[in-house]
C-alpha positions, 0 to 999 in steps of 0.5 A: 472178210466181212468184218475187217476187225479180227478178234481172238482171245487170251487168258492172262497168265500169272507170269504176265503180271507185275508186283502191282498184280496187273499185266506188265506194260511190255506184255501188251506188245505180246498181246498185239503180236498174238492178234497180228499173228492170228489175223495174218494166219487166218487171212494172208499167210503165216509168219513162217511162210513169210520167213520162208520167202526170205523176209522179216517184218520187224516192228519199226514203230509202236504205241500203246495207250493204257485205259484200265488194268488187266489182271491175272486170269482175265479173259482178254479179247484182242482186236486187230486191224490192218489200217495202212499198207505201202509197198514196204510197210504195214500198220496194224491197230489194236484194242485190248478188251475185257468182257464186263459180265455185270454190264454185258459190254466190253471194257477197253483196257488198251489201244495201240498200233505197230508199224512193220517194215518188210526187210530181207535177211540182210536187213535191206528194205524189200517190197512186199511180195506181189502175191501177198498184196491183194490179200493184205489189201482185202484187210484194209478199211473200206475208203469213205 
């Protein structure tokens, strides 16, 4: 993968907004999930395949920093990157961007991260499958 930042788009639905007519804060975690799911599907495997291995990757930590609001019908760019990997955890970072037609640039709306643990169906920490490790490692930033 040449550029290790995965990008996908999402159009804000009316149901994503709150009484203030901006995207409700908790929906940014859904946007993170969309980006993470697509990055994994395109470069490693689908979450369905992970579940078929008897594993679940729950969120054990999350952080979001809001910079500017998203509104109904905005076309968002979700940028996702795998930043850290251990035998049992993965840390993904995200940027939610909106193209600015006036300037031709992208406006940062939010950034954040999620950390996921690999657990089995009994809720016990379980090492990541050996066959997934090389594909996940290929997504990590190059050491500097």
